[in-house]
C-alpha positions as CSV (number, residue, x, y, z in Angstrom):
1,M,-24.1,-86.3,3.5
2,Q,-25.0,-84.3,0.4
3,P,-24.4,-80.7,1.6
4,A,-20.9,-82.1,2.4
5,Q,-20.6,-83.5,-1.0
6,V,-21.5,-80.1,-2.5
7,N,-19.0,-78.2,-0.2
8,N,-16.1,-80.7,-1.3
9,R,-17.0,-80.1,-4.8
10,R,-17.0,-76.3,-4.5
11,S,-13.8,-75.8,-2.7
12,P,-11.5,-76.1,-5.8
13,W,-13.3,-73.5,-7.3
14,R,-13.2,-71.3,-4.0
15,E,-9.3,-72.1,-3.9
16,W,-8.5,-70.8,-7.5
17,A,-10.7,-67.9,-7.2
18,L,-8.8,-67.1,-4.2
19,F,-5.4,-67.6,-6.0
20,L,-6.7,-65.5,-8.9
21,L,-7.5,-62.5,-6.4
22,F,-3.9,-62.6,-4.8
23,I,-2.5,-62.6,-8.5
24,A,-4.3,-60.7,-10.6
25,P,-2.7,-57.3,-9.0
26,N,0.6,-58.2,-9.5
27,M,-0.5,-59.6,-13.3
28,V,-2.0,-56.3,-14.2
29,L,1.0,-54.7,-13.0
30,L,3.2,-56.9,-15.4
31,I,0.9,-56.6,-18.3
32,A,0.8,-53.2,-18.2
33,F,4.5,-52.1,-17.6
34,T,6.6,-55.4,-18.6
35,Y,4.8,-57.6,-21.5
36,R,2.3,-54.5,-23.2
37,P,5.7,-52.4,-23.5
38,M,7.9,-55.6,-25.0
39,V,5.1,-56.5,-27.6
40,E,5.2,-53.1,-28.8
41,S,8.8,-52.6,-29.0
42,I,8.9,-55.7,-31.0
43,R,6.5,-54.3,-33.0
44,L,8.1,-51.2,-33.5
45,S,11.1,-52.9,-34.9
46,F,9.5,-53.4,-37.9
47,Y,8.9,-49.7,-38.5
48,D,10.6,-46.2,-39.4
49,W,9.7,-43.8,-36.9
50,D,11.5,-40.5,-35.4
51,M,9.4,-40.8,-32.3
52,I,7.8,-37.5,-33.4
53,S,6.1,-38.0,-36.8
54,P,2.3,-39.1,-36.1
55,S,2.7,-41.8,-39.1
56,K,5.1,-44.6,-39.2
57,T,6.8,-46.5,-42.5
58,W,6.8,-50.1,-42.2
59,V,10.4,-51.3,-43.1
60,G,10.0,-54.9,-42.4
61,F,13.7,-56.7,-41.7
62,D,15.4,-53.5,-42.7
63,N,16.3,-52.3,-39.1
64,Y,17.9,-56.2,-38.3
65,R,19.8,-56.2,-41.6
66,E,21.1,-52.1,-40.7
67,Y,22.2,-53.9,-37.0
68,F,23.9,-56.6,-37.8
69,A,26.0,-55.3,-40.6
70,D,27.2,-52.1,-38.8
71,E,30.5,-52.5,-37.6
72,T,30.0,-50.6,-34.7
73,S,27.2,-53.1,-33.6
74,R,29.9,-55.9,-33.4
75,Y,32.4,-53.4,-31.5
76,V,28.8,-53.0,-28.9
77,I,28.3,-56.6,-28.9
78,R,31.8,-57.5,-28.0
79,N,31.9,-54.3,-25.3
80,T,28.7,-56.0,-23.7
81,V,30.3,-59.8,-23.6
82,V,33.7,-58.2,-22.0
83,F,31.4,-56.1,-19.2
84,T,29.1,-58.9,-18.5
85,F,32.1,-61.7,-18.2
86,A,34.4,-59.4,-16.1
87,T,31.3,-58.1,-14.1
88,V,30.1,-62.1,-13.2
89,A,33.3,-63.3,-12.4
90,G,34.5,-60.3,-9.9
91,T,31.3,-60.1,-8.4
92,M,30.7,-63.8,-7.6
93,G,34.6,-64.7,-7.0
94,I,35.0,-61.3,-4.8
95,G,31.7,-62.1,-3.0
96,L,32.3,-65.7,-2.6
97,A,35.8,-64.6,-0.9
98,L,34.6,-62.1,1.8
99,A,31.5,-64.5,2.5
100,L,34.3,-67.1,3.5
101,I,36.1,-64.7,5.7
102,L,32.7,-63.4,7.4
103,N,31.4,-66.8,7.8
104,L,34.5,-67.3,10.1
105,G,32.4,-65.6,12.9
106,L,34.4,-62.6,13.4
107,R,33.5,-59.8,15.9
108,G,31.4,-56.7,13.7
109,R,30.0,-59.6,11.2
110,D,26.6,-58.3,11.1
111,A,28.1,-54.4,10.8
112,A,30.7,-55.3,7.8
113,R,27.7,-57.2,6.2
114,T,25.6,-54.3,6.6
115,V,28.0,-51.9,5.1
116,L,28.9,-54.3,2.1
117,F,25.5,-54.7,1.2
118,A,24.5,-50.5,1.4
119,P,26.4,-49.7,-2.0
120,Y,23.8,-52.3,-3.7
121,V,20.5,-50.4,-2.7
122,V,22.1,-46.9,-3.6
123,S,21.0,-45.3,-6.8
124,G,23.7,-46.3,-9.7
125,A,23.4,-42.6,-10.6
126,A,24.6,-41.4,-7.5
127,V,27.6,-44.2,-7.2
128,G,28.6,-43.3,-10.5
129,I,29.1,-39.3,-9.6
130,T,31.0,-40.4,-6.2
131,W,33.6,-42.8,-8.2
132,L,34.2,-39.9,-10.8
133,F,35.6,-37.9,-8.0
134,I,37.8,-41.1,-7.2
135,F,39.1,-41.6,-10.3
136,D,40.0,-38.5,-11.0
137,P,43.2,-38.4,-12.8
138,R,44.5,-35.4,-11.1
139,F,43.1,-35.1,-7.6
140,G,41.1,-38.2,-7.0
141,L,41.8,-41.0,-4.3
142,V,43.4,-43.3,-6.8
143,A,45.6,-40.7,-8.3
144,A,46.8,-40.2,-4.3
145,I,47.1,-43.7,-4.0
146,L,49.1,-44.6,-6.8
147,G,51.0,-41.0,-6.8
148,R,52.4,-42.3,-3.1
149,A,53.7,-45.6,-4.8
150,G,55.2,-43.2,-8.1
151,I,52.9,-44.6,-10.7
152,A,51.2,-41.8,-12.5
153,S,47.2,-42.1,-12.6
154,P,45.9,-43.4,-16.0
155,N,43.4,-41.0,-17.6
156,W,40.3,-43.3,-17.2
157,Y,37.9,-40.9,-18.5
158,N,39.5,-40.2,-21.7
159,D,41.5,-43.3,-22.3
160,P,39.7,-46.3,-24.3
161,D,41.9,-48.9,-22.8
162,W,41.1,-47.6,-19.1
163,A,37.4,-46.5,-19.3
164,M,36.1,-50.0,-19.5
165,P,38.2,-51.2,-16.6
166,M,37.2,-48.2,-14.5
167,V,33.2,-49.0,-14.9
168,I,33.8,-52.7,-14.3
169,I,35.4,-52.1,-11.0
170,V,32.8,-49.5,-10.2
171,Y,29.7,-51.9,-11.1
172,V,31.5,-55.0,-9.1
173,W,31.9,-52.4,-6.3
174,K,28.3,-51.8,-5.9
175,N,27.0,-55.3,-6.7
176,L,29.6,-56.8,-4.2
177,G,27.5,-56.9,-1.4
178,Y,24.6,-58.8,-2.8
179,A,26.5,-61.7,-3.5
180,T,28.4,-61.8,-0.4
181,V,25.0,-61.5,1.4
182,V,23.7,-64.4,-0.7
183,Y,26.7,-66.8,-0.3
184,L,27.1,-66.0,3.3
185,A,23.7,-67.3,3.8
186,G,24.3,-70.6,2.0
187,L,27.4,-71.2,4.2
188,Q,25.5,-70.6,7.2
189,T,23.2,-73.6,6.4
190,V,25.8,-76.1,5.1
191,P,25.8,-78.8,7.9
192,R,29.2,-78.8,10.4
193,E,28.9,-82.7,10.4
194,L,30.1,-82.7,6.7
195,Y,32.8,-80.7,7.6
196,E,34.1,-83.0,10.4
197,A,33.6,-86.0,8.2
198,A,35.9,-84.5,5.6
199,R,38.3,-83.5,8.5
200,V,38.0,-87.3,9.5
201,D,39.1,-88.8,6.3
202,G,42.3,-86.5,6.2
203,A,40.7,-83.8,4.0
204,G,42.6,-80.5,3.8
205,R,41.2,-76.8,3.9
206,W,41.3,-76.9,-0.1
207,A,39.5,-80.5,-0.5
208,R,36.9,-79.2,2.1
209,F,36.1,-76.3,0.1
210,R,36.3,-78.0,-3.5
211,H,34.1,-81.0,-2.3
212,V,31.9,-80.1,0.7
213,T,31.5,-76.0,0.1
214,V,31.5,-75.6,-3.2
215,P,28.7,-78.2,-3.9
216,Q,26.7,-77.0,-1.1
217,L,26.6,-73.8,-2.5
218,S,25.5,-74.8,-5.8
219,P,22.1,-73.5,-5.9
220,M,23.1,-70.2,-4.4
221,T,26.0,-70.0,-7.1
222,F,23.2,-71.2,-9.7
223,F,20.8,-68.1,-8.8
224,L,23.7,-65.5,-8.9
225,L,24.8,-66.6,-12.2
226,I,21.2,-66.0,-13.8
227,T,20.6,-62.5,-11.9
228,T,23.7,-61.2,-11.9
229,I,24.4,-62.4,-15.6
230,L,20.9,-60.8,-16.4
231,S,21.6,-57.3,-14.6
232,S,25.4,-57.0,-16.0
233,M,23.9,-57.1,-19.7
234,Q,21.2,-54.5,-18.8
235,A,23.5,-52.4,-16.8
236,F,23.2,-48.5,-17.9
237,D,23.0,-46.2,-15.2
238,I,26.7,-46.2,-14.3
239,I,27.7,-46.1,-17.7
240,N,25.6,-43.3,-18.6
241,V,27.0,-41.2,-15.9
242,M,30.6,-42.1,-15.8
243,T,31.6,-42.5,-19.5
244,D,28.5,-41.6,-21.7
245,G,29.6,-44.7,-24.0
246,G,32.6,-43.0,-24.7
247,P,35.6,-42.3,-25.2
248,L,35.3,-43.8,-28.8
249,D,32.1,-46.0,-28.1
250,A,34.9,-48.2,-25.5
251,T,32.0,-48.4,-22.9
252,R,29.1,-48.5,-25.3
253,T,26.9,-51.5,-24.5
254,M,23.9,-52.9,-25.8
255,V,21.6,-51.4,-23.3
256,Y,23.3,-47.8,-23.6
257,H,22.9,-48.7,-27.6
258,V,19.4,-48.8,-27.3
259,Y,19.5,-45.2,-25.4
260,D,21.5,-43.5,-28.0
261,E,19.5,-44.9,-31.1
262,G,16.2,-44.1,-29.6
263,F,16.1,-41.0,-27.5
264,V,19.4,-39.4,-28.8
265,R,18.9,-39.7,-32.3
266,F,15.2,-40.6,-32.3
267,R,15.5,-44.0,-34.5
268,V,12.8,-45.5,-32.7
269,G,12.8,-48.5,-35.1
270,N,16.7,-49.4,-34.7
271,A,16.5,-48.8,-30.8
272,S,13.7,-51.4,-30.7
273,A,15.4,-54.2,-33.0
274,I,18.4,-53.8,-30.9
275,A,16.4,-53.9,-27.7
276,T,14.5,-57.3,-29.6
277,V,17.8,-58.8,-30.4
278,L,19.0,-57.9,-26.4
279,F,16.1,-59.8,-25.4
280,V,16.2,-62.9,-27.4
281,I,20.1,-63.3,-26.3
282,L,19.1,-62.7,-22.5
283,L,16.3,-65.4,-23.2
284,A,18.6,-67.9,-24.8
285,V,21.4,-67.3,-21.9
286,T,18.6,-68.1,-19.4
287,L,17.4,-70.7,-21.2
288,L,20.7,-72.8,-21.9
289,Q,21.5,-72.1,-18.1
290,V,18.7,-74.0,-16.7
291,K,18.7,-76.6,-19.0
292,F,22.5,-77.6,-18.6
293,L,24.0,-75.8,-15.0
294,E,20.4,-76.7,-13.2
295,R,21.3,-80.2,-13.2
296,R,24.8,-79.7,-11.8
297,V,22.6,-78.0,-8.7
298,N,22.9,-80.1,-5.1
299,Y,19.7,-79.4,-3.3
300,G,20.3,-81.9,-1.0
C-alpha cells in the first residue's frame, strides 16, 4: 500500500513535468519572437531613435502626443476602420453565401472548395501583383469587361476614390475561401432534425435560415469575426504591393503607417508608438467581442 501511495503522490508532478516539456518549445519561440519584440517596441516608443545612431534620446510621451495631434493620423485611423469593416463584412457575408450554395450537395463541391481556398494560402505579394494586371485601366480584365458594357474603367491606381475599393476587393477575394470553408464545416454539423422540425412547424426558407442556421453557426461566426478583424487591421502585403499606401494616403492604414515611419523615414520611436496604439486597439476590440458577443454564441 505504501509504494502505491508514493506513486499516486508523484503522478501529478509527472503530469506537470510532461506538460511543461510539451509547451516549452512553443513558449520559447513565443517569448523570443512575439513577447520580447512587443515589449521592446513599447520601450522604444518613449525614445527618439533613427535606427542608425548608437544612442537613443528619451522623449517620454512626445511620440504619442505627436501622433494624436497629427491630422494624417486621424485620416489613417479612418482608412483602417473603413478597410476593416468592408473586408470583414465582405469576407463573412460572401463566404456564408458560398457555403450555403456548396452545402446543397452539388457535384464538384470538393473541387470548388479547393479552388476557393487556394488564394488564402497564396502569398499576398503574388496576389497583389496579379491583380495589378487585372485592374490595369487600359489593358486589364476589368477594363475589358467594363468596355464591353460601354463603361470606362476607373483609374484604380491614381484615383483616391477608387484605390481603397480596389484593395478591399482583392483582400476579400484572397480571404474568401477561409470563411467559406469554416462556414461550410459548420453547416455540415447542423442536425437535419432541426430543419425538419422547423419545416413541420410551417417555417419557410428564410425563417429556417434565421432561426436554425444562424444560431447554429454562431460559434463559427464568433470565431471568424475575431480572426478576420485582427487580420484585416494588420493587412500590409497587398496594400504595399498594389498602392504603396497611396494615392494621397488613400489606402494608408495603421500597419502601413508603422512601416513607413520605421523603415522609410527611420523614425523608430514614432513607429513604435503607432504600433503600441494599434496593439491596444486590437486588444480592446478582442476583449469587447469576448465580453459582449460570446454570451450570444450557441454552443449547443
